[in-house]
N, C-alpha and C positions, 0 to 999 in steps of 0.2 A: 158673181159681180164680188170685189172688196166690200168687207165690212168698214162699215162708217167710223167715223174717229171716233172716238169715248172724248166729250167737251169736258168735263170735268176728270181728273183722278185724283183719289185721296191722298194727301202726300203719303201718310205712314205709309198707303200702301204698296206707293210704288215704291217705295226705300225697301220696302219684305220682300218684294218681287224682285229685283235688283239683285238680292243678296240668295234669293233662293235658283238664282241660275245658276251657283255656284254649288260647290261641295260645300254642305250646314248644317248644324245642328240647331234644330230649336230646342229651350228649357223651358221651363215655369221655374218660378222658387216662390217660397213663402218664406222671411225669417222666423215663422212657427216653424218649421217643419225642416231635419236635417238633410235633405236632401234635394236637390232640383232633380226635376222629373223631364227624361225627353219626349219629345212629341212630336208630329207630324203635321206639315199644313195641308189639308186635303181640300179649303176651297178657299177663295181671295179675289174677292171683287174690286177693282181698279176704281170704280165709278161709287161703290156706295159705302166701302171702307170696312164688308162684312170678311170678317175672318175665321173659317172653322176651323179647328184644331183637330187631332185624334190622338187621345194616350192610351196606355195600357196599364193598370197598373191594382196589382193584388190589393195591397192594403184596405181598412176599413175606411182611413180620414181622408179621403180625396178632395173633402171640402173645404177644408183647411187649406187649400191653395187658392179657393177662391171665397173666402169666410165673408167678404162682404160686397160679393158679388162683382169683385174687380181681379184681375190677375193682374200677375207680374211676371216680367220672361225677356231671356236673352238669347238672340238671335248671332249666330258665330258664322262665318262665312269664309272659307279658304280661296283665293281667288287667284290671279297670276299663271301664267304659260305653264307653271308647276305644281298649283293649287297651294303655295304657301307662302301668299301675303294674305295675314289676317284682316278683316273690317268685321266688325261688330255694330247690332243695333240693341238697345233696351228699353224696353218702354213698361212704364208702372203704372197701377191705376186703370187697367182697359177693362173698359164693362165686358163682364162674361158669363156665360148662363150655362151651368152642367148640367150633360144629359148620359146616362148609362145606357149603353146600346148592346152591353151583354156582360158576362158575368165579371169581367175584369178592362171592360175596355168601355173610354166616354168616350164622347164628343164638344167639345166647349166652343161655342158660340163667343165668339167676340165682336164688338165693335170699335172698329178702330177712331181715334179721333181727328179730329178735321183739319189736324193742324201738328208738326212734328216739333213744334214748339212749347211747352209744358209749364204751364201755369203752377210755381213753387204756393206754399201757402204763405209765404211772410210778402207774398205779390209781386216775387221778380219774376222773370221769363229764364225759362234753362235750354239752355239751345245745344241738341245732343250732336256730338262731330260724327258726321252720316258721309258715305261716297264718297269715304278718303278724303275729307279733311281730316289735318293732324296736327298735334303740336307736342312738343316733347314738355314732360313735367321731372323736376327732379324734387325728392319728399326727403328733407334733413330731420331724421328719424330722433338722433340725439345730435347734442350741437358740437358741429367738428369731428363728430365721430362717424355717422353712419351715415350718406344718401344712398336712398333708392331713388332709382329711375324709375321713368313711365311714361302711358301714352295718355294725353286726355281725351276722355269719350263723353263728359258733356261739361256746360259753364254756365255759371248763374254768378250775379253780383253777390250773392249771399258763397257761394262755394262752388265745389266741380267734383264729377267720379274722375279717377283715375285708375286706369287699367296697369297694374304690377307684376311682375314675377310673383309666382307663388312662393316661392321660398325667398324673399325677401319679406312675404309678412307675416312671419314669426316675429318682426320687431313691432309690431301693428299693434294696438293694443284699445278698443270701441273707448269711449272718452278721451283720449289720451292727446295733451298739449302737443303741438311739432313747433319747434325753431321756427321752419319757414317754409314754404313752398315755393318753387320756381316754374311759372311757364315760361316753355321759348317759345316763340310762332315759328312757321317756315320762313317767314322775311329776317328775321332773327330778334325782331322785337320780345322783349322780357317782361314779365312781371312778378315782382314778391310777395307775398305776404305772411303771415302766423297763420296759423291753424289750427282747427281740432279735427278728431278723427271722431265720423259719424257714426259710419258702418262700415262692414268689412266681409265679403264673402267670397268663395269660388268664383269664378268668372270663364263659363264656357268648360270646355276639354283638352285644351291643350298647354294645362302647366299654367295658367293665371287668377288672378285677382281681382277684384273689385270695390276700390277703397273710397269710402264716399267721405270728403274734408268740407267743413268749414271754414271758408275765413274767418278769423279774427281780428280785433284791435287796427280796423284800416285807420288810417289818416284820411281827411278830405280829397289830398290830391291822388292818394289810391283809389278812395272810391270813385274817382271822375278816369282815372284809370281804366279803370275797370270796365265799367261802361260803355266809354269807348270800344273795348277789346268785345264785350257782348253784345255790342251793337253790329261791328264786323263781322264776327260771327254768325249773327242773324242773316245777314246780309248772305253773305257765302252760303249756310244754309238754303236758303231762300231761291240763289243762283244756280245751286246742284241740282234741288228739287223741281226747278222749273215753277214756283210755285207764285212768281212775281213777275211778272212781264216785263217791268221796269230796269230786272237788273239785269245785264247784258254781259258784264265782265265779272272778273274775281274780282273778289278782295284784297287788296295790296297786301294784306295781311297774311294771306296765305300761299305767296307767290313765292315759292322757294328761293332763298338766296346760295348762292354759290356754294358755301360752307353745308347750307343743307341739303344740297342737289348731292355733294360727295358722301355726305353721309347715306343717304337714300339706296346709293350705287353699292358702297359698300355692303348695306343691312340687305340687299337683295342678292349679293353674291354668297352671302353668310347663310342667307335661306336657298338658293341653291341645292348649296353643299349639304344640308339638313335634310331637304324633299327627299335625297337617294339610300335611305333608311329602309329596314327591311323591317316587314310586320312583326318579326319576331322581335327586334332593336324596338320597336314602337310599343307594342307591350311591355319590354319590361319599364320603357321607361314613363310610361301610364300607370306602372303601377309605384314610380318615386312623386308622380302628381296624386295620385291618389291616397299615397299615405300623410303629404303634405296637407291636402283637403279632411283626410281624418283627425289632423292635428291643431286646425283651425276652429273644427268645431269646439274641441275639445276645450281650445283655451279661451271663444270668444264666444260660445253658447253654453259651455259648462256639460255637455253632452258626449258620450261615448258613441261614437257612430260603428259597432258593433259590425253591422254588414259593410261598410265599405273597407275594412282591415280585414274579414273574411274573404270578402271578392279577391284584396292582395292577395293572401294566403293561396288561395283556390288560385288566381292566375300565373302565380309561381308553378304551383305543383304543376298544373297545364299545361304551362309550355316547357318545363322538364320532360314532362313524359312523349311530348308533341317531337320535340327535337333535343335531346342532350345537348351536342355540341354547339349547334346554333345558338340555342342558351346560353352557354357558357361563354361564347364567344357575345351575343348580346351586352350580359351584365355588365362586362367590360367598359360599353359605350357610357355609362352610367358616371365616368368620372368627372364629367364637369356639374354633378351634380352637387346640388351642397352634400360637403362630406359625411357630416350625421344621417342624410338618405341615404345617399350612397354608401355608405357602412353598411345601415340597416338594409338592405336589397340582395346588397352582396354577401353580405354572410348569412342573409334568409333562404336567398336561394343555392349557396353552396349544402345549407344544414341541407335542404329539400332534398336536393342532388345525392349526397352522401348517405342520407335516413333511408332512400327509396334505392340505394346501389345494393345497402345490406338487405335490404327487404321489399319489394317493390308493394306490400300491403302493411307496411308499418304501422303501429296502429296509433304513434303519437303525434306523425310526421304534421298535423293540421295546427293540431294545440302547440309546439315545440316552432314552427315556422312562424305563427303570431307572434309567440316570444321574442325570435330574433328581428320581428321589425318593429314590434313595441320599443325594444330595450332602450334605443339612444333618442327614443321621445322626449326625453328628461331634459337632456341637451337645451333644446330650443326654448324648451319652457322657462330655463333660465336666464336668459334673453334679459338686459336692463343697463340702464346706466354706467355699472360698474364692470357690465361682460358686453356692450352694444352688437359684440359681431362672433358668432363661432367662425370666422375667418382669419380673425387674425394672428399673427403668433400671440401666445399669449406670454402677459408678464407671471410670475408664480403666485398672483393671489390671485390673479382668473383663473390658471388652473387650479388653484383650491376651490373656487368655485362649481366650477365645472365638476369637480371630483364626487359633488352631491349630486350629479343626474340621477343616478336610480332612486336616492332619495324623494327627489322633485317628485320624480316618476308615479314611486310609490303613494305620496300624499295629493298626486293628483286624481291615481284611481279611487283612493281613499272616498276623497272627496266628492267624485261621484258615482260614492257608492256599487262599486262595481267587484264581483265577485269573480275572478279568474279562477281556469284551473288549474289544478295543481302542477300539471307540467309546461304552462305557460307561466306563471309565476316563476318556477325554478330557472326557465329560462334568462328572465329580467333581472329576478335576483342575484342570480350567480353565473352569470354568462362572465363578469370580472371579479370574481375570486380566483384565489389560486393555491394550489394542492401543498406548498409550502406556510400556507397563511398571509402571504403578502399582497393581495389583493383587497379590494374593497366592494362592497360599503363596512363587511360584517368581520373581514380577516379570517375566511372559514378555510377548512384545511382538510388536504387528506381523505377522510372516510363519511366527511360531512358533505362531498359534492358527488353529486349523482355522475353516472357515464353521458348522459345528455350536456351535464354543464361542462364536464372536462372536453368532451368534443367539441362544442361553441366556443370553449376559450381557447381552444387552439385554432379553430376558422378565422374567429376576431384576432388571434396575436399576428396569424400570418399579413392578415386583410390588413390593419393597421401598419406593419412594415414594409410592404408593397406600396404605400402607397405617403406623398410630400405630409410631414404634420406638423406645427409649431418648427417651420425653418429647418428639419430633416430631409433630407433627402431621401428617395425610393430604394430601397433596395432591391435589388435582381434576385426573384423565386430564389436560387440556391442561397443566397446571402442571408435570404430571409428566414430559406430552414435551416439554416445554419447557427443562427441567434437564439431559434426558440430551444433546439438543440443543446447548444450551449448553457441554456437558462434550468437545465436536467430537471431539477426538483420542483421547478416551478409549474409544467406542462406533462401531461401526461404523454410519454414519449411512443408509448403504443400506439395512440391517436396518430400523433405525428408522421409516424412512417404507413398510415393508413390513407395521410394524404396526401403526402409524397408521392403514396404510389399510384394514386387515382389521378392527380390531377401533375404530376413530373417536373421535370427542370423546365418546359418551354411550355406552362398552360397556354392552352386555349384561351385566346383573350388575351396575350401579350405581346408587346413590338419587336419583333427579330431584326438584327442587324445585319449582312453579310458583307462578307470579304468584298464582294463587289458594288459597296456603296448603295446596295438596297435596303432602304426600312420596307418592312413587311407585317401586319396585323396575322397572330398564327390561328389559324382557321379549326385546324386538326392537325392530332400527333397521330404518328403509328404507335403498333405493340410495343417498339422500344422507348417510345416518349421522347421520339423526335419528330417535328414536326413535317407533316409531309401534304397541306395544304397553307396557302399563303397568299393573303391580300398582298401585293404588291401597293404603296402609297409613295413613296419619293425614291431619287436616286439620289444620294449626297453632292453630285459631280455638278449636278443639277438646280440646289437646294429651292429657287425661288419657284419651280414649279412641281405640281402635282400632278401622280398619274395615278391611276388604279388600275388593276387590274390584278386577276385570280391566277398565282400558278400552282400546279400540282405538281405531286411526287416525280413525275419525266421529263420536269425541267426546271426543279428546281433549281439542280446545279447551274444554271445560267446565271442565277444571282451571286455565282460565287459561296464561300465556306460559312457557314451557321457561327458566328462571332457571338453570341451571347442578346440576352432582353436587353432592353434600353428603358431609359426614361422617357415618354412621348413628350411632354414639355421640354425638356432638353432640347429637341431638334424642331418647336413651335407648332406641334401637333395636336388640334383643337376638335372638340365636337360641338355641333353649334344647337340650337333651337327655334323653331319658326316664329 
């Protein structure tokens, strides 16, 4: 006999249930705690709205996540045929009771609210953008200088919550006034207002941050328009959750225009490409995201999250030891991450590789790799109206500001009362020093620099030359080696020779061009340093079509003669994000 239908469904519970049917992660967070905790939903009642979570936590202060008998959580789901369409739902101040069930296992018994609409302190109602509702946002952080794109996650007449790329959060500061925030709805309607950043935190586990923005200096017409949009969003949410029987169609605001449909189609194609990443590539990209989360805690919460940074170090070491060649190949896929992050993770990854190659039980690996990951963190700390972005071609004054990044990091670490190990400090402080005294910040030379500092400076120099910066095109591996070699007294030549012996003229992860018109990523090289496995992605005779074919030694002759290593951006080759 069929079960009788539930006469009443708690709306919050039904939104959560719809997301739990996909690949998902639910995490609880508190503004007093440095990390979000991943939890599992073990019970969800649609009729009563009771939800039970289970969480494992070895710390002693789990009560701080439910300090007032209330808890906050983010639910992030990956939907669609390739599990790469991201949908989210956040709830704050949910009534919750904490029960210890084992030494490190806890249950959280929650009572979900009777409505998806949240009453704000100021009497306004906050509308969550749920079940596929969306609107685009542009946050103007510095007037005419820096505009950060995002997606709207909730809206009220008081402000909104915006989901942005973690990489863009470095320019945001809590309490900062912003010249403008622009909301654009699917039908093409838009709303513009000045704003103030009220809070900022990491959001989920795929490289995003949530920014709470308060609307300020609103005129009467702006307020009236905003009320209209909030009402329409409320109608749409009621329609999608089925909580209002009178709502039988979408609000016009959420019916996509032709322009919006085209954007959505392009985004879907880009997500499909991204979903083909290997676990190794995802592991490396995850390290780059965690590094940015760590930076956010340092700059917005005045806290050094050692656990996050050491976790990054241990992941890199684990990946190198698991499959060295697949790891080196994956490192190349960071090239569309922010420059300071890409550089830090690639340098740290190669440093781990070389040190473990010298000695699998090298005692300094962990602290040295930590230093390599942290050494560029001073750059984003320098973001200001004078240096609004690290992406631009910098003028001389901005280059001078940027050269202070080592000092900026040192000052930040001192402010956080952090004592680093001598090995870690050596890498942070001396990675930019040169043997002939031409480096910075202290102009040290020769004997003042340890073997470790000499090694890191060569890895960094080659990495910089291999990537575009400040309007200069990237060099081929051979050109980069030649340039470092020609600077004779600046770098340790023995280290350079060791580096070339390890990575060769056609390093794993570089893009090779063949005389048959084919482009392919080098996945493996043989004992002579020649590519013996290549992932072919383009045939230049048909430039508009992409191919994906892994070719091994025996069949490589079909692609023609190896002509050399080329710059991916010259051929429009990109990496994309979920």
